Phi, psi and omega in degrees: 000135180258142180244123179257131180246126179270123180250127180295135178228112183274164176289130178258340179202138173227136184219123171290135189289352177229132178285329180210148179219155176239125177247161168254146181314133180082357174295146173228120180217153179260130174273143180250158182233160172243116184252132178236143351289157185295338183267010179301135182255005172238084187252027180292120182244146177240127182255142177217157173242137181287340180215097183286349173287332179272315182204148174245161179222137181271179182294338180257012176088014177277121184259135175241120179280126184263311182205172179302140177149192181234147176208160174248123177265125184239148173231138183231132172286118190301318187278332185246343179082003177297137190231151171219145182238152174225126179278126183248129173246124177255115178262157184279158161288135182252117180252135178229132177250140179182224179204156176235147177285120181271160179298342176289349182094357179256150172278139186235133179306134186222141172242123175262135171239114183053040175089353182261122185278144172235121179286128181259315186272169176281124184295337181279346182257318188093142183192163178218140175252125184256338189208146177225140174222132183243118175269176180303332186242343188222157178244124181245135179227130180250144179180220176212157174234142182280131172269111184291154181290149172275162180289335182243130177279106184273328180226157184300325182287353177279358184224175177251132181284126177267318183204152180225140180238125174246148173231117183052039177084355181260134179294125181252319187206138175228116181274130183246140173277165179304155184307144185252169175275144174239146174271130180250121178300127189228139172239118176267127175246114183052039175090350181262129183284141170234122186270125183269339179237164187270357177083004179278337175220158179301140174206145178221146176256118187261337188205145178226142179216138181245129178228113184056241181260008183256135178247121181251136178228129179252143179182217178209161174218135181279135182264187183294336178273008179065028174257144173288133178246120177300128189229139172239120175263129173243114182053038175090349180266129185277137171234124184271127184268333178248164186275356177084001179282335180224157177301134176209152183213140174260119187258337187206145177227141180217139178246125183281172178297337179272006179072015172282141184255126179246132181231127180254144179185215179205166175213132174292139185231108182303325180294319178290322178300320180297329178265011180060035179259350173076197184287166182246131171294140180236146169225115179261133177242128182238123178230100185065237178270357182270133177224135178221146180250134179240150180223118174299144184275074176228173177279220183312118188211150173217143176253124185257337187208146178228143177216134180244128180229110184062236179264008183253140180243126182247137174237137171249139181179223179207148177195143180286142174279122188298323183300310181290327181296317182289315183283346180055035177266005182149183180233124178245136183251136169276133183250325185231135174240134174243117184053042175074004179255135180299133174252113180294131178244156180297135173058026180288311170045209182281154174056043178244145179210133175270126181260332186206143178231142180216136180247127178230107184063237179264004184257137179244125182246137176230124175259143181181214182226151173217115182054045176066025176234143179291130182220163177224125174261140173234113186057207186272340186252330185286136181208128181222131173274118183277331181218127177279350182287133179294149183066054171237158184212137172260113191259338185204142179228142178214135183245130181285166178295339177272359177096002177286136184253119179251135179227130176257143180189204181202165176208164175109340181201144178291322178245159181294116176208194186290348180267347185288138180239130177281134186227154170224126175255135170239114183052039176088350180271127188269137170236137179267125181268336180149184183276098183171225180208150176241123187249343186208142176229141181216141181245138170204000000 
């Protein structure tokens, strides 16, 4: 008879097989270990994460990345206390909204996720995506889709009037051109289009922001007088910010921590036009039933982007500097406004425009153009030319919690055409997304 005796053998060493790993938000992967001696019969291991807001780890070493940031994943042999660590970096998913040139010859609204394009619009119609916002569960993209003409002109507004004949004040004949295309303001939710306008007049959605269960979209809709009306859609319901007497447009929307809604845009002002002061930058603030309109004190001006940080409100856009305008010694442009006051930036000078503003900690970033070249301003002194190619533009900026700066834009043409290329810069390094344009970048 043989007698077998079991002798306890504890773990003498445990080692995670990777010293460091990089995940993308929402990734789930299992880390493996090497335990010595291999014949140890007490292999109970305990896994922990130094920051469960960034990543969690299960009892078998499966790590789930929650959000951007850094964490240390540790494993401990329960009986002996031997430990091994792995440094984890969680990088964001990078979403870019824009358009790509389709083989049909039309530009089609496109959403890129980590460089991979997803076609949103119908290639036979044509469409453009201007803005993207990603909530924990859904992806929202704002833009427009073209409503193609019907073969039969059913209503007068479906066509363009070429000529009109009156006799003794009475309408006798109205010559109509073939039916035209209309832009329909569109919000894509997880790739499915939701139409914000009825297609009877041009309308476009320029910006989208999600706060709790509310979806806000800023843009414009043309009225019966053929004027653009600055429009804010909340959960699909339109609220008109301007009175429709003059062209006006809402370009950007932001919701503060206090649930106040800020909308940046512009409005043509006949009184200013008469004094050769041009249009007025507008910032509309909505708090519950209260609405107020603000105007930076500049000459010809437009506000393209709004960002609220604490008690401070930032606008990116363009406006003439009154001193230089009056003396006619040159033209100086305001690019950034803080609480409606111009903030002088390095090298802003002539032909400068801010397209997007983002605040990260104490740093303020503005993406835009200077002399038809894509540029990025950082605070008042930092200035970087992103593309030396003429006719390039930096349209959107977003900064990760780790300090990486992402900028979406385009180059190759002043206007969107077959030469335009969609681009994404990360910390100044350029990636080409395709033949088209990139208008918005968002990280999650």
